[in-house]
N, CA, C and O of each residue as an XYZ file, in Angstrom:
344
protein
N     -79.519    114.759     76.340
C     -79.260    114.821     74.921
C     -80.220    115.847     74.296
O     -81.432    115.634     74.262
N     -79.675    116.931     73.817
C     -80.487    118.050     73.340
C     -81.244    117.731     72.043
O     -82.278    118.340     71.770
N     -80.747    116.798     71.258
C     -81.404    116.479     69.992
C     -82.373    115.288     70.084
O     -82.773    114.727     69.065
N     -82.732    114.922     71.284
C     -83.591    113.758     71.541
C     -84.917    113.809     70.769
O     -85.387    112.772     70.300
N     -85.524    114.984     70.630
C     -86.838    115.121     70.000
C     -86.773    115.697     68.586
O     -87.810    115.992     67.991
N     -85.569    115.860     68.046
C     -85.404    116.539     66.755
C     -86.190    115.910     65.604
O     -86.575    116.620     64.675
N     -86.436    114.613     65.640
C     -87.136    113.965     64.528
C     -88.655    114.119     64.609
O     -89.352    113.811     63.642
N     -89.177    114.585     65.734
C     -90.634    114.773     65.876
C     -91.082    115.942     65.002
O     -90.371    116.937     64.867
N     -92.263    115.807     64.414
C     -92.807    116.827     63.517
C     -94.147    117.330     64.036
O     -94.898    116.588     64.671
N     -94.438    118.593     63.760
C     -95.724    119.189     64.107
C     -96.011    120.321     63.117
O     -95.110    120.825     62.446
N     -97.262    120.698     63.045
C     -97.665    121.800     62.172
C     -97.319    123.120     62.849
O     -97.707    123.361     63.992
N     -96.592    123.966     62.141
C     -96.192    125.272     62.671
C     -97.228    126.315     62.253
O     -97.387    126.601     61.067
N     -97.925    126.873     63.229
C     -98.928    127.908     62.930
C     -98.265    129.204     62.488
O     -98.868    129.997     61.765
N     -97.053    129.417     62.911
C     -96.323    130.636     62.560
C     -95.903    130.621     61.080
O     -96.021    131.631     60.386
N     -95.413    129.467     60.607
C     -94.926    129.367     59.234
C     -95.929    128.734     58.278
O     -95.820    128.896     57.062
N     -96.912    128.010     58.826
C     -97.961    127.448     58.000
C     -97.652    126.120     57.341
O     -98.247    125.791     56.316
N     -96.743    125.355     57.901
C     -96.459    124.019     57.375
C     -95.826    123.157     58.461
O     -95.493    123.649     59.539
N     -95.664    121.874     58.171
C     -95.061    120.962     59.133
C     -93.549    121.139     59.153
O     -92.918    121.409     58.131
N     -92.996    120.982     60.333
C     -91.549    121.006     60.468
C     -91.151    120.267     61.732
O     -91.986    119.967     62.586
N     -89.870    119.983     61.835
C     -89.361    119.205     62.951
C     -88.999    120.062     64.156
O     -88.797    121.272     64.057
N     -88.927    119.391     65.288
C     -88.545    120.047     66.533
C     -87.179    120.709     66.401
O     -86.917    121.739     67.022
N     -86.317    120.116     65.592
C     -84.980    120.673     65.383
C     -85.052    122.138     64.964
O     -84.301    122.970     65.474
N     -85.959    122.455     64.034
C     -86.103    123.845     63.592
C     -86.550    124.732     64.752
O     -85.985    125.804     64.974
N     -87.561    124.284     65.489
C     -88.089    125.073     66.607
C     -87.020    125.308     67.667
O     -86.941    126.384     68.259
N     -86.209    124.296     67.895
C     -85.155    124.355     68.914
C     -84.062    125.355     68.546
O     -83.401    125.902     69.429
N     -83.870    125.594     67.265
C     -82.782    126.463     66.807
C     -83.265    127.675     66.010
O     -82.482    128.274     65.273
N     -84.526    128.041     66.142
C     -85.109    129.107     65.325
C     -84.396    130.451     65.489
O     -84.288    131.214     64.529
N     -83.917    130.742     66.676
C     -83.218    132.011     66.934
C     -81.714    131.790     67.030
O     -81.058    132.382     67.887
N     -81.174    130.970     66.187
C     -79.749    130.658     66.253
C     -79.503    129.580     67.288
O     -79.712    128.396     67.021
N     -79.060    129.982     68.461
C     -78.819    128.995     69.515
C     -79.965    128.937     70.524
O     -79.874    128.229     71.527
N     -81.039    129.675     70.262
C     -82.215    129.669     71.146
C     -83.459    129.233     70.379
O     -83.567    129.467     69.175
N     -84.394    128.602     71.076
C     -85.633    128.157     70.431
C     -86.590    129.305     70.110
O     -86.426    130.432     70.578
N     -87.568    128.986     69.316
C     -88.669    129.888     68.989
C     -89.405    130.271     70.273
O     -89.507    129.459     71.193
N     -89.904    131.472     70.339
C     -90.619    131.926     71.538
C     -91.960    131.211     71.720
O     -92.554    131.282     72.796
N     -92.436    130.534     70.698
C     -93.708    129.804     70.784
C     -93.509    128.314     71.054
O     -94.462    127.540     70.970
N     -92.296    127.911     71.374
C     -91.990    126.490     71.522
C     -92.852    125.811     72.582
O     -93.262    124.666     72.393
N     -93.131    126.485     73.681
C     -93.962    125.880     74.732
C     -95.399    125.729     74.241
O     -96.010    124.679     74.433
N     -95.940    126.766     73.611
C     -97.316    126.717     73.101
C     -97.511    125.597     72.081
O     -98.553    124.941     72.066
N     -96.534    125.386     71.254
C     -96.675    124.409     70.175
C     -96.412    122.973     70.617
O     -97.046    122.047     70.110
N     -95.493    122.777     71.548
C     -95.035    121.428     71.878
C     -95.517    120.902     73.231
O     -95.181    119.773     73.588
N     -96.282    121.665     73.985
C     -96.640    121.264     75.349
C     -97.374    119.930     75.427
O     -97.240    119.213     76.419
N     -98.142    119.587     74.404
C     -98.888    118.334     74.475
C     -98.227    117.183     73.721
O     -98.791    116.092     73.628
N     -97.040    117.424     73.187
C     -96.334    116.413     72.412
C     -95.119    115.844     73.140
O     -94.870    114.639     73.115
N     -94.374    116.725     73.783
C     -93.179    116.318     74.530
C     -93.158    117.063     75.865
O     -93.881    118.046     76.025
N     -92.352    116.619     76.820
C     -92.240    117.348     78.091
C     -91.381    118.606     77.896
O     -90.232    118.659     78.335
N     -91.953    119.606     77.237
C     -91.193    120.772     76.776
C     -90.617    121.614     77.906
O     -89.481    122.077     77.804
N     -91.367    121.822     78.971
C     -90.839    122.642     80.063
C     -89.642    121.973     80.717
O     -88.650    122.631     81.031
N     -89.735    120.677     80.918
C     -88.611    119.915     81.475
C     -87.410    119.980     80.533
O     -86.274    120.155     80.976
N     -87.666    119.839     79.238
C     -86.608    119.914     78.237
C     -85.896    121.267     78.300
O     -84.668    121.329     78.342
N     -86.677    122.343     78.305
C     -86.083    123.682     78.324
C     -85.274    123.916     79.591
O     -84.168    124.454     79.529
N     -85.810    123.521     80.734
C     -85.114    123.740     82.006
C     -83.820    122.940     82.094
O     -82.873    123.369     82.753
N     -83.770    121.792     81.445
C     -82.560    120.982     81.535
C     -81.497    121.367     80.507
O     -80.348    120.939     80.623
N     -81.859    122.164     79.509
C     -80.887    122.496     78.457
C     -80.551    123.979     78.338
O     -79.659    124.348     77.574
N     -81.252    124.834     79.082
C     -81.014    126.269     78.951
C     -80.898    126.919     80.326
O     -81.510    126.465     81.294
N     -80.112    127.979     80.397
C     -79.935    128.711     81.645
C     -81.178    129.558     81.924
O     -82.045    129.709     81.063
N     -81.252    130.106     83.134
C     -82.379    130.980     83.485
C     -82.415    132.204     82.576
O     -83.491    132.653     82.182
N     -81.255    132.741     82.246
C     -81.186    133.911     81.365
C     -81.687    133.551     79.966
O     -82.429    134.317     79.351
N     -81.281    132.394     79.473
C     -81.737    131.959     78.162
C     -83.245    131.704     78.163
O     -83.942    132.063     77.215
N     -83.739    131.082     79.234
C     -85.179    130.832     79.338
C     -85.958    132.138     79.334
O     -87.025    132.232     78.729
N     -85.424    133.134     80.006
C     -86.081    134.437     80.019
C     -86.152    135.017     78.607
O     -87.181    135.556     78.198
N     -85.053    134.900     77.873
C     -85.025    135.399     76.491
C     -85.976    134.609     75.592
O     -86.594    135.171     74.688
N     -86.090    133.309     75.842
C     -86.959    132.452     75.035
C     -88.424    132.754     75.313
O     -89.225    132.876     74.386
N     -88.768    132.872     76.578
C     -90.178    132.931     76.970
C     -90.769    134.332     77.005
O     -91.990    134.476     77.081
N     -89.937    135.372     76.950
C     -90.483    136.730     76.895
C     -91.117    136.940     75.529
O     -90.507    136.631     74.506
N     -92.326    137.457     75.506
C     -92.993    137.636     74.208
C     -92.228    138.620     73.334
O     -91.688    139.612     73.824
N     -92.186    138.337     72.035
C     -91.495    139.258     71.134
C     -92.241    140.581     71.039
O     -93.440    140.655     71.309
N     -91.522    141.609     70.656
C     -92.109    142.930     70.490
C     -93.157    142.868     69.372
O     -92.968    142.161     68.382
N     -94.253    143.603     69.530
C     -95.292    143.600     68.501
C     -94.746    144.203     67.203
O     -93.772    144.957     67.217
N     -95.377    143.866     66.105
C     -94.913    144.368     64.808
C     -95.022    145.884     64.733
O     -94.142    146.541     64.177
N     -96.082    146.441     65.283
C     -96.246    147.897     65.230
C     -95.175    148.586     66.069
O     -94.661    149.631     65.670
N     -94.831    148.017     67.229
C     -93.778    148.586     68.063
C     -92.431    148.511     67.335
O     -91.617    149.431     67.425
N     -92.207    147.424     66.624
C     -90.973    147.281     65.845
C     -90.907    148.339     64.749
O     -89.846    148.917     64.509
N     -92.028    148.597     64.083
C     -92.064    149.610     63.026
C     -91.749    150.991     63.598
O     -90.970    151.744     63.014
N     -92.359    151.323     64.749
C     -92.083    152.619     65.367
C     -90.615    152.737     65.779
O     -90.017    153.802     65.629
N     -90.031    151.659     66.294
C     -88.611    151.667     66.653
C     -87.740    151.917     65.427
O     -86.778    152.683     65.487
N     -88.078    151.270     64.319
C     -87.306    151.458     63.089
C     -87.429    152.887     62.565
O     -86.456    153.447     62.060
N     -88.601    153.472     62.680
C     -88.800    154.859     62.261
C     -87.933    155.789     63.111
O     -87.280    156.689     62.582
N     -87.928    155.571     64.427
C     -87.097    156.376     65.328
C     -85.619    156.246     64.989
O     -84.891    157.239     64.975
N     -85.176    155.028     64.717
C     -83.777    154.802     64.365
C     -83.428    155.539     63.078
O     -82.349    156.122     62.970
N     -84.331    155.518     62.101
C     -84.099    156.214     60.838
C     -84.033    157.721     61.056
O     -83.190    158.395     60.464
N     -84.909    158.254     61.896
C     -84.894    159.688     62.204
C     -83.580    160.079     62.867
O     -83.000    161.117     62.550
N     -83.115    159.242     63.788
C     -81.870    159.539     64.490
C     -80.665    159.478     63.545
O     -79.717    160.247     63.703
N     -80.695    158.587     62.583
C     -79.593    158.500     61.596
C     -79.573    159.754     60.734
O     -78.503    160.253     60.385
N     -80.753    160.267     60.389
C     -80.834    161.475     59.570
C     -80.274    162.682     60.279
O     -79.726    163.578     59.637
N     -80.399    162.725     61.598
C     -79.910    163.850     62.396
C     -78.399    163.860     62.512
O     -77.802    164.907     62.760
N     -77.776    162.708     62.337
C     -76.310    162.609     62.509
C     -75.562    163.144     61.363
O     -74.331    163.128     61.368
């Protein structure tokens, strides 16, 4: 049952307030937040939960660290430059 832990609450360091597991589980639409393991490891059996509810490909997408903000800014600048050339 994927919603088994949805009512549990914890303080989110990313957003700065308390929220439920439900939000963390669906933060990226149908995928959890990339920090879900860091935040929930001592509260619920998070690794077991993820392995039983997500494919290897989904787990890879979940657990790969997001691109840094500076790298994202440079990517956006490049995209804007390329649009100007068209």
